[in-house]
C-alpha positions as CSV (number, residue, x, y, z in Angstrom):
1,M,0.1,0.0,0.2
2,P,1.3,3.6,-0.7
3,K,2.0,5.8,2.3
4,K,-0.8,7.7,3.4
5,K,-0.4,11.5,3.3
6,I,-0.9,13.9,6.1
7,G,-2.4,17.2,5.7
8,L,-2.1,20.1,8.2
9,A,-5.0,22.5,8.2
10,L,-4.1,25.9,10.2
11,S,-7.0,28.1,11.4
12,S,-7.1,31.7,11.7
13,G,-6.5,33.2,15.1
14,A,-4.4,36.5,15.2
15,T,-1.4,36.4,17.5
16,R,-2.6,33.0,18.7
17,G,-0.7,31.6,15.8
18,I,2.6,31.2,18.1
19,F,0.6,28.0,19.1
20,L,1.9,26.4,16.0
21,P,5.7,26.2,16.3
22,G,5.2,24.3,19.6
23,I,3.2,21.7,17.6
24,M,5.7,21.6,14.9
25,R,8.4,21.0,17.4
26,V,6.9,17.8,18.6
27,L,5.9,16.6,15.0
28,K,9.4,17.1,13.7
29,R,10.8,15.2,16.7
30,E,8.5,12.4,16.5
31,G,9.0,12.0,12.6
32,V,5.5,12.9,11.5
33,K,5.9,14.0,7.9
34,I,3.5,16.5,6.7
35,D,2.6,16.4,2.8
36,F,0.2,19.3,2.5
37,V,-0.6,22.5,4.5
38,A,-3.2,25.0,4.0
39,G,-3.9,28.2,6.2
40,S,-6.4,30.8,7.0
41,S,-5.2,34.3,7.9
42,V,-2.5,33.7,10.6
43,G,-2.7,30.1,9.7
44,A,-1.3,31.3,6.2
45,I,1.8,32.8,7.9
46,G,2.2,29.6,9.7
47,A,1.8,27.7,6.4
48,I,4.8,29.5,5.0
49,G,7.1,28.2,7.7
50,V,5.7,24.6,7.4
51,G,5.9,24.9,3.5
52,L,9.4,25.8,3.7
53,D,10.1,22.9,6.2
54,L,11.7,25.7,8.5
55,D,13.3,24.5,11.7
56,P,10.8,24.7,14.5
57,E,13.3,26.1,16.7
58,F,13.9,28.8,14.5
59,M,10.2,29.5,14.3
60,I,9.8,29.5,18.0
61,E,12.8,32.2,18.3
62,W,11.2,34.4,15.7
63,G,7.9,34.1,17.3
64,E,9.1,34.8,20.8
65,K,11.1,37.8,19.7
66,T,8.4,39.3,17.4
67,K,6.8,42.3,18.8
68,F,3.6,42.6,16.7
69,W,3.3,46.6,16.9
70,Q,7.0,46.9,16.0
71,Y,6.2,46.0,12.4
72,I,2.7,47.7,12.0
73,T,2.1,51.3,11.0
74,P,-1.4,52.6,11.7
75,E,-2.6,54.9,8.9
76,L,-5.8,55.5,7.0
77,H,-5.1,55.2,3.3
78,D,-7.1,54.4,0.1
79,D,-6.4,50.5,0.4
80,L,-9.2,50.2,2.8
81,G,-7.4,49.3,5.9
82,V,-6.3,51.3,9.0
83,I,-3.1,49.2,9.6
84,N,-0.3,49.0,7.0
85,F,0.8,45.2,6.7
86,D,3.8,46.2,4.5
87,H,6.3,46.0,7.5
88,V,5.3,42.4,8.4
89,I,5.6,41.4,4.7
90,R,9.0,43.0,4.5
91,R,10.1,41.3,7.7
92,G,9.1,37.9,6.1
93,M,10.8,38.4,3.1
94,D,13.9,39.2,4.9
95,V,13.8,35.5,5.9
96,T,12.5,33.9,2.9
97,G,13.2,36.2,-0.2
98,D,10.6,36.9,-2.7
99,I,9.5,33.5,-3.1
100,D,6.8,31.6,-5.3
101,F,4.5,28.9,-4.2
102,S,6.6,26.5,-6.5
103,D,9.4,27.1,-4.1
104,F,7.8,25.3,-1.3
105,K,9.2,22.0,0.0
106,I,5.6,21.0,1.2
107,K,2.6,21.7,-1.0
108,T,1.0,24.8,0.4
109,A,-2.0,26.8,-0.2
110,F,-3.6,30.0,1.6
111,V,-7.4,30.6,1.7
112,A,-9.1,33.9,1.2
113,L,-12.5,35.5,0.3
114,D,-13.2,37.4,-3.0
115,L,-15.4,40.4,-2.0
116,E,-16.5,40.8,-5.6
117,T,-18.0,37.4,-5.8
118,S,-18.3,36.4,-2.2
119,E,-16.7,32.9,-3.2
120,P,-13.9,31.2,-1.4
121,V,-10.6,31.6,-3.1
122,V,-7.5,29.2,-2.8
123,F,-4.0,30.6,-3.5
124,N,-1.5,27.9,-4.5
125,E,0.6,29.6,-7.2
126,G,2.5,32.8,-8.1
127,K,3.9,35.1,-5.6
128,V,3.7,34.0,-1.9
129,W,3.9,37.4,-0.1
130,E,1.4,38.8,-2.5
131,A,-1.1,36.2,-1.8
132,L,-0.5,36.5,1.9
133,R,-1.8,39.9,1.7
134,G,-5.1,38.5,0.5
135,A,-5.2,35.8,3.1
136,V,-4.7,38.1,6.0
137,G,-6.6,41.2,4.8
138,A,-9.0,41.3,7.6
139,P,-11.7,43.9,6.4
140,S,-11.2,47.5,7.7
141,I,-8.0,46.4,9.6
142,F,-5.5,45.3,7.2
143,A,-5.6,46.4,3.5
144,P,-6.8,43.8,1.3
145,L,-5.2,42.4,-1.8
146,R,-6.6,44.3,-4.9
147,K,-5.8,42.3,-7.9
148,N,-7.5,42.2,-11.4
149,G,-10.4,44.3,-10.1
150,H,-11.0,42.1,-7.2
151,Y,-10.4,42.4,-3.4
152,Y,-9.3,39.4,-1.6
153,V,-9.5,39.5,2.3
154,D,-9.2,37.1,5.3
155,S,-11.5,34.0,5.3
156,G,-11.7,33.9,9.0
157,L,-15.4,33.8,9.2
158,T,-16.1,31.9,6.1
159,N,-13.5,29.2,6.0
160,P,-11.4,29.8,9.2
161,L,-9.9,26.2,9.2
162,P,-9.3,24.7,5.8
163,V,-9.7,21.1,6.2
164,D,-11.6,20.8,3.0
165,V,-8.6,22.3,1.2
166,V,-5.9,20.0,2.4
167,R,-8.3,17.1,1.5
168,Q,-8.6,18.3,-2.0
169,M,-4.9,18.6,-2.2
170,G,-4.6,15.0,-1.5
171,A,-4.3,14.4,2.3
172,D,-5.6,11.1,3.7
173,I,-5.3,12.2,7.3
174,V,-5.9,15.6,8.4
175,I,-4.4,17.3,11.4
176,A,-6.5,20.4,12.2
177,V,-4.8,23.2,14.2
178,D,-7.5,25.2,16.0
179,Q,-5.8,28.7,17.0
180,G,-9.2,30.5,17.7
181,P,-10.5,32.0,20.8
182,I,-11.9,30.3,23.9
183,A,-15.4,28.8,23.8
184,A,-17.9,31.4,23.1
185,E,-20.0,30.5,26.3
186,N,-16.8,31.3,28.5
187,M,-16.2,34.7,26.8
188,Q,-16.5,37.3,29.6
189,F,-17.9,40.7,28.1
190,D,-16.4,43.7,30.2
191,H,-19.1,46.0,31.3
192,S,-16.9,48.1,33.4
193,Y,-16.4,50.9,30.6
194,F,-20.0,51.6,30.4
195,H,-20.2,52.5,34.2
196,L,-17.4,55.2,34.4
197,P,-18.5,58.4,36.0
198,V,-17.1,60.3,33.1
199,F,-17.7,58.5,29.8
200,T,-14.9,60.4,27.9
201,T,-14.2,59.8,24.1
202,I,-11.5,57.6,24.9
203,N,-13.4,55.6,27.2
204,R,-16.2,55.2,24.6
205,A,-13.6,54.2,22.0
206,H,-12.2,51.5,24.2
207,A,-15.7,50.2,25.0
208,A,-16.6,50.0,21.4
209,Y,-13.5,48.2,20.5
210,K,-14.1,45.5,23.4
211,M,-17.7,45.1,22.2
212,F,-16.5,44.6,18.8
213,M,-13.7,42.1,19.8
214,H,-16.1,40.2,21.9
215,Y,-18.7,40.0,18.9
216,G,-16.0,39.1,16.6
217,G,-14.6,36.3,18.7
218,T,-17.9,34.9,19.2
219,L,-18.5,34.5,15.5
220,H,-14.9,33.3,14.9
221,R,-15.2,30.7,17.6
222,N,-18.6,29.4,16.2
223,A,-17.3,29.3,12.6
224,I,-14.2,27.2,13.7
225,D,-16.4,24.8,15.6
226,R,-18.8,24.6,12.5
227,E,-15.9,23.5,10.3
228,I,-14.7,21.0,12.7
229,K,-18.1,19.4,13.1
230,E,-18.8,19.5,9.4
231,Q,-15.4,18.5,7.9
232,K,-14.5,15.9,10.6
233,P,-10.7,16.2,10.8
234,E,-8.9,13.0,11.9
235,I,-6.9,14.9,14.6
236,V,-7.8,18.2,16.3
237,L,-5.1,20.2,18.2
238,S,-6.9,22.9,20.1
239,L,-5.5,26.0,21.8
240,K,-8.8,26.6,23.7
241,D,-8.6,23.0,25.1
242,G,-5.0,23.5,26.2
243,L,-6.0,26.8,28.0
244,A,-9.0,25.0,29.7
245,K,-6.7,22.2,30.8
246,K,-4.7,24.7,32.6
247,H,-7.8,26.5,33.9
248,I,-7.0,29.6,32.1
249,S,-10.5,31.3,31.4
250,K,-9.1,34.6,30.1
251,D,-8.7,34.6,26.4
252,I,-5.4,35.7,24.3
253,G,-6.0,39.0,23.0
254,F,-6.2,39.6,19.1
255,F,-2.9,41.6,19.3
256,E,-1.4,40.1,22.6
257,M,2.2,38.8,21.9
258,G,3.2,38.5,25.6
259,Q,1.9,34.9,26.0
260,A,4.2,33.3,23.4
261,K,5.9,31.0,25.7
262,L,2.8,29.8,27.3
263,L,1.1,29.2,23.7
264,I,4.2,27.4,22.6
265,K,4.2,25.3,25.6
266,I,0.5,24.4,25.1
267,G,1.1,23.6,21.4
268,E,3.8,21.1,22.4
269,E,1.5,19.5,25.1
270,E,-1.4,19.1,22.7
271,A,0.8,17.6,19.9
272,T,2.5,15.2,22.4
273,K,-0.8,14.0,23.7
274,A,-1.9,13.4,19.9
275,I,1.0,11.6,18.8
276,P,-0.1,8.1,19.7
277,K,-3.4,8.6,17.9
278,I,-1.5,10.1,14.7
279,K,0.9,7.0,14.5
280,E,-2.0,4.7,15.1
281,L,-4.0,6.2,12.3
282,V,-0.9,6.3,9.9
283,N,-0.2,2.5,10.7
284,Y,-3.9,1.5,10.4
285,E,-4.3,3.4,7.0
286,E,-1.2,1.8,5.7
287,S,-2.3,-1.8,6.7
288,L,-5.4,-1.5,4.7
């Protein structure tokens, strides 16, 4: 029997994406070979590292040292985003160069949404860093990819966990990496800003921001849960489950980079627990 192929589906999740390098450290150590990888939003950034077969130790060092705001410039411009992502792209190109999808050692794809057609899009050819702009172009936050009259944006609410894409690429066994927020029912909405004696403009803006993030987090969590239920990946490595096991009820913020060591550790722990099941699946599939 030919060897069964393993696909890695990486979810959206903003700075929670530092969960992935801990997982890759374990998979590499245990000799689990990844044949395909597809990512949504920050999962697309992680897919670059996996696709190039970068050393997980390098990914961990890069993740721990990266200060998100150091590479982002707030600016309102005509590209429909208030945060300029160019600095992040240049930082990545310093590591990889201006690569094409054909340069990947592992077959790699990004998912995005075409705003013109409302259809999902899979990027798997051409310039990698150009495609990444479409995969992470969170509407109104990061400028989308504008190409051939179309706007391509983050698919975090339409296909936040591209299990279907890695299956279409040829994966027999899918490892889904859930980097989304904590369970929706456990999200705590902070009412404190609505009860301040002096409701200043700053307080109003902060309260509106927290409400928006709570709303977005709930939609995001539900979208990932829907994909897991419908697509039925063989293995799910879940950050929210890892946090729950440590009795951590506070979610990791959208732009929060101070928890890198914790997320990497949880990634290692969740992957280590899954290794027996992964090896069992591979051996079972190969024996058929």
